[in-house]
VOTORLO-100907 format. One record per residue (C-alpha): residue number from 1; residue in three letters; z, x, y. Coordinates in Angstrom, 3 decimals, always signed. Last residue first. Layout:
<rs>
@k = NUM r = ALA w = Z u = X v = Y
...
</rs>
This chain:
<rs>
@k = 102 r = ILE w = -11.049 u = +7.835 v = +30.894
@k = 101 r = PHE w = -10.582 u = +5.111 v = +28.313
@k = 100 r = LYS w = -10.291 u = +1.517 v = +29.397
@k = 99 r = ARG w = -8.341 u = -0.693 v = +27.065
@k = 98 r = SER w = -9.717 u = -4.069 v = +25.929
@k = 97 r = SER w = -11.865 u = -2.395 v = +23.269
@k = 96 r = THR w = -8.794 u = -0.715 v = +21.753
@k = 95 r = LEU w = -6.818 u = -3.937 v = +21.363
@k = 94 r = SER w = -9.695 u = -5.971 v = +19.953
@k = 93 r = GLU w = -10.676 u = -3.168 v = +17.602
@k = 92 r = HIS w = -7.109 u = -2.899 v = +16.317
@k = 91 r = CYS w = -6.858 u = -6.661 v = +15.825
@k = 90 r = ALA w = -10.160 u = -6.749 v = +13.918
@k = 89 r = VAL w = -9.113 u = -3.772 v = +11.787
@k = 88 r = ALA w = -5.748 u = -5.389 v = +10.981
@k = 87 r = LEU w = -7.454 u = -8.667 v = +10.055
@k = 86 r = GLY w = -9.843 u = -6.876 v = +7.730
@k = 85 r = GLY w = -6.997 u = -4.930 v = +6.140
@k = 84 r = ILE w = -4.957 u = -8.083 v = +5.570
@k = 83 r = LEU w = -7.920 u = -9.876 v = +3.995
@k = 82 r = ASN w = -8.837 u = -6.877 v = +1.826
@k = 81 r = LEU w = -5.153 u = -6.650 v = +0.903
@k = 80 r = PHE w = -5.374 u = -10.149 v = -0.585
@k = 79 r = GLU w = -8.337 u = -9.031 v = -2.702
@k = 78 r = GLN w = -6.283 u = -6.091 v = -3.949
@k = 77 r = PHE w = -3.301 u = -8.387 v = -4.663
@k = 76 r = ASP w = -5.373 u = -10.811 v = -6.724
@k = 75 r = LEU w = -7.082 u = -13.742 v = -5.057
@k = 74 r = GLN w = -8.075 u = -16.717 v = -7.184
@k = 73 r = GLY w = -11.225 u = -18.664 v = -8.052
@k = 72 r = ASP w = -12.329 u = -16.061 v = -10.611
@k = 71 r = SER w = -15.253 u = -14.841 v = -8.511
@k = 70 r = ASN w = -14.508 u = -11.111 v = -8.999
@k = 69 r = VAL w = -14.704 u = -10.425 v = -5.255
@k = 68 r = ASP w = -12.669 u = -13.468 v = -4.210
@k = 67 r = LEU w = -12.478 u = -12.460 v = -0.536
@k = 66 r = ARG w = -15.817 u = -14.101 v = +0.294
@k = 65 r = LYS w = -14.910 u = -17.343 v = -1.534
@k = 64 r = MET w = -11.481 u = -17.490 v = +0.065
@k = 63 r = MET w = -12.950 u = -16.878 v = +3.512
@k = 62 r = ARG w = -15.581 u = -19.573 v = +2.924
@k = 61 r = ASP w = -12.899 u = -22.100 v = +1.953
@k = 60 r = LEU w = -10.820 u = -21.076 v = +4.970
@k = 59 r = VAL w = -13.771 u = -21.568 v = +7.341
@k = 58 r = GLY w = -14.678 u = -25.017 v = +6.023
@k = 57 r = ALA w = -12.814 u = -27.008 v = +8.693
@k = 56 r = ASP w = -14.830 u = -25.354 v = +11.458
@k = 55 r = LYS w = -13.031 u = -25.455 v = +14.816
@k = 54 r = GLN w = -10.630 u = -22.679 v = +13.887
@k = 53 r = SER w = -7.761 u = -22.142 v = +16.343
@k = 52 r = LYS w = -5.234 u = -23.800 v = +14.033
@k = 51 r = THR w = -6.080 u = -21.353 v = +11.238
@k = 50 r = PHE w = -5.577 u = -18.268 v = +13.393
@k = 49 r = ALA w = -2.336 u = -19.437 v = +15.005
@k = 48 r = ALA w = -1.045 u = -20.489 v = +11.573
@k = 47 r = LEU w = -1.465 u = -17.054 v = +9.991
@k = 46 r = GLU w = +1.719 u = -16.996 v = +7.891
@k = 45 r = THR w = +2.070 u = -20.728 v = +7.328
@k = 44 r = ASN w = -1.435 u = -22.219 v = +7.241
@k = 43 r = MET w = -2.926 u = -19.037 v = +5.764
@k = 42 r = PHE w = -0.283 u = -18.681 v = +3.047
@k = 41 r = SER w = -0.464 u = -22.381 v = +2.118
@k = 40 r = LEU w = -4.257 u = -22.170 v = +1.993
@k = 39 r = PHE w = -4.033 u = -19.119 v = -0.276
@k = 38 r = GLU w = -1.502 u = -20.903 v = -2.503
@k = 37 r = THR w = -3.824 u = -23.914 v = -2.849
@k = 36 r = LYS w = -6.796 u = -21.635 v = -3.580
@k = 35 r = SER w = -4.749 u = -19.829 v = -6.209
@k = 34 r = LEU w = -3.062 u = -16.578 v = -5.229
@k = 33 r = ASN w = -2.784 u = -14.120 v = -8.072
@k = 32 r = THR w = -0.200 u = -12.034 v = -9.967
@k = 31 r = LYS w = +2.389 u = -14.795 v = -10.356
@k = 30 r = ASN w = -0.020 u = -17.097 v = -12.227
@k = 29 r = GLY w = +1.413 u = -20.630 v = -12.547
@k = 28 r = ASP w = +0.531 u = -22.686 v = -9.470
@k = 27 r = LYS w = +3.575 u = -21.519 v = -7.524
@k = 26 r = GLY w = +2.837 u = -18.032 v = -8.776
@k = 25 r = ALA w = +1.713 u = -16.310 v = -5.613
@k = 24 r = TYR w = +3.077 u = -17.485 v = -2.246
@k = 23 r = LYS w = +6.314 u = -15.500 v = -1.909
@k = 22 r = GLN w = +4.870 u = -12.697 v = -4.051
@k = 21 r = PHE w = +2.171 u = -12.004 v = -1.456
@k = 20 r = VAL w = +4.760 u = -12.047 v = +1.336
@k = 19 r = ALA w = +7.044 u = -9.678 v = -0.580
@k = 18 r = ILE w = +4.201 u = -7.242 v = -1.319
@k = 17 r = LEU w = +3.172 u = -7.206 v = +2.337
@k = 16 r = SER w = +6.787 u = -6.680 v = +3.401
@k = 15 r = GLU w = +7.282 u = -3.766 v = +0.987
@k = 14 r = ILE w = +4.139 u = -2.154 v = +2.401
@k = 13 r = CYS w = +5.449 u = -2.601 v = +5.945
@k = 12 r = ARG w = +8.849 u = -1.144 v = +4.952
@k = 11 r = GLU w = +7.102 u = +1.908 v = +3.455
@k = 10 r = THR w = +5.138 u = +2.356 v = +6.700
@k = 9 r = GLU w = +8.309 u = +2.168 v = +8.796
@k = 8 r = THR w = +9.931 u = +4.743 v = +6.561
@k = 7 r = PRO w = +12.412 u = +3.765 v = +3.899
@k = 6 r = SER w = +15.908 u = +5.101 v = +4.357
@k = 5 r = SER w = +16.684 u = +8.358 v = +2.615
@k = 4 r = MET w = +18.575 u = +8.497 v = -0.637
@k = 3 r = LYS w = +21.111 u = +11.333 v = -0.638
@k = 2 r = ALA w = +20.672 u = +13.826 v = -3.426
@k = 1 r = MET w = +23.549 u = +14.272 v = -5.884
</rs>
């Protein structure tokens, strides 16, 4: 019988993203999408430093609208990953632009 290996760091990260999405999705009925209320709850809890630093109260509404590619008023997992990916790219660019390369 083959021994099961431990998940890799990348596999654990993917599992974490799925778990976070599932933690917020479904409170308003549909477990496969984030409603606007669920999205706001996610942002205010999981990305609180970002949301608290925003001066414009409408920024989260505009983010939701931009992320909602199919315009159904909810974010599916792919649309949620677009948010996570965009944030990861912005963080990566911020880190690499602050370093001096020789």
